[in-house]
C-alpha positions, 0 to 999 in steps of 0.5 A: 806431533806433541805429546798428547799430555800438552795437546789435551791441556792446549786444547782446553786453553784454546777452547777457553780463549775462544769462549773469552772472546765470544763472551767479552763482545756478547756481554757489550751488547745489553749495555748499548741501549743503556749506554744510549741513555745514559749520554743522552745522545742520538743515534748518528752519535752512537753509530760513531761511537761503535765505530771506535770499537770496529776501527780498534778491532781493525787495526789491531787485527793487521798488526797482531799478525806482526807480532804474532811472527815476533811473540808467538799467539799465547802472549797475545792472547793472554793479553787481548782476553785480560784486556777484554776482562779489564774494560768491560766494567768501563764500559758500563761508567763511562760518562761522556762520548769521548771516554766511551769511544775511547773505551770502546777502541781499547775494547775493540783492540782487545777483541781484534788481536786475541781473535786473530791470535786464537786462530792462528793458535788454534791452526798451529795446535791442528797442525801438531796434532795433525786434527781438525779441531778449528769447528770445535773452537769456534763452537766455543765462541758461539757458546761464549757469545751465547752465555755473555748476552744472557748474562748480563742480560739476567743480571740487568733483569735482576736489577743489578745494575750495569756496572756490578753486572760487568764486574761479574762477567769480568771476574769470570773472564778473568778467571777462564783466561788467567787458568788458559794461561798455562795450558796455551802451547808457546808456538809461533810461527818460523823465523825465516817467515816474512812478517809481511807481504801482500795477500795472494789470490788464494788468500784473498777468495778465502777472505771474500767467502769469510765476508759473505759468511760473516755478512749473512751471521750479521744480517741474522743478528740485525734483520731476522726479527724485522723479517718475521714481524713484518712477515706477520708471523710473530708478534714483536716480543717473539722477534728475536726467537730466529737468531736464537735458534740460528745461533744454537743451530751454528754451535750445535753445528760447529761442536760436531763439526770437526768429527764431520771433517775428519770423515768427510773432508773440507770440501765435502763439509762446505758443499754439503752446507749448501743444501740445508742453506738453500732449503732454510732460506727458502723456508725463512722467506716463504714461510706461510707459517712461523714454525716453517720459519723456525726450522729455516733459521735451524737450517741456515745455522746448522749449513753456515756453522762450519764454513768459518772453520773450514775457511780458517783451516785452508789458510793455515794449509796454503804455503804463499804467505805466512799464517797469520798475515792470512788469519789477519786478512781473514778475520778483517774481511769477516769483521768488515762483512760484520760491520758493512753488511746490516746497512747493505743489507738495509739499503737493498731491502729498501729498494727490494723489500727485506724478503727479496733482500734474504733470498739475495743472502742465500743465493750469495751464501749458496755461491760461497759453499758451491765454490769449495773445490776453487778454494781447495785447488787455490789454498793448497 
C-alpha cells in the first residue's frame, strides 16, 4: 500500500491522462471532412490516410509493453500526451496527402503509446491502493471524447478555422498533461519479468472479448444514425442522437462502475450487463417509435460501459505473462475491433439488412458478458 496523499495525486494524474487521450482522438474526428476537402482526395485515398493513424497506433501498442518494462508507464504517458498535443494542429494544416499521412502516423503512435501506458498505470494504481478504479478512469476517457469533439465542433461553428481550433485544444491538452506529470506515480513492472512472451490462452480470450466490445462501440459510432434514419424513426439531421445517448450512458455507467465492482465483484458486474444489452438491442432493432429506440441506446451504453474496464483488470490480475504485454494485446485487439468492425457490419448489412446486423451485434455482446465465469477462471 502507498500513502493516501500519493495515491490521491496519482488518481488525479491518471484521470487527466485518460481525459487527454479521449480528448485528442475525438478532436481529430471533426477535422476529417475538412482534410478531405483541403487535399481534394476521394474516399479511397482518405481511407488509406486514416489507415496511417491505425498503423501507428497498433505498432506503438505492441512496442509500449517493452518500453514500459524498462522505463515504467509515467514517461510514456507524458511523451504520448505531449505528442498528441503537439501534432494535432499539424493535422489541420497538412497540405499534401503524404504530409497528412506522416502526421497521422505520428499521431497514432502517440495515441497508441498513451493508451497502453495509462491502462498499465491504472492497474498498478489499483494494485497499490487495493481499490477498483478502472471504470472511473475509462469514464474520463469517455468524457474526454465528448468534450474534444464538442470543443472543435463549437470552434468551427464559430468560424474560428481549423488551425485556431486545434491550437486552443492543444493548449488545453498541454496544460492537462503537464498537470498530470508530477502527480503520476513512478512505478514500473518488476525487473525480473521478461520483456515479451507469446500471449497465453486466458489473455487471448480476454482480447477477443475486448475486440467484440470495441466492435460494438465502433458500430454505434458509424452505423447507429443510418439505422435510425433507415428505419424512419428520425430525420437525417437528428440521426446522431442515438450515438450521443449511447456515449452519455456509457460515461455515466463508468462513473458508477467502481462502486458497483466493489460491491458485486467483476464477474457479477459483467454478467449483469447482459440484461440491459439484450433489452437495448431488442428495443433498437424492433422499436416502432424513436423514443423506444433512444431508450435502447441508453440501455446498451449502460450495459457495455464497464466491460472493457473489467477486462483490463483481468489482464492485471493474471500471472501467466507480463501485465504490460497483456494490456498491449488487449488494447491492440480492441483497436482492431474498431478498425475492422464497421466494415464488417457494412458487409453483413449488405447481405441481411442493417437491423439484423445490429441484432447479431447484440448476440455477440451478450456472449461476451455471459463468458464472465470463464474469463474470471482463466485470468486468475
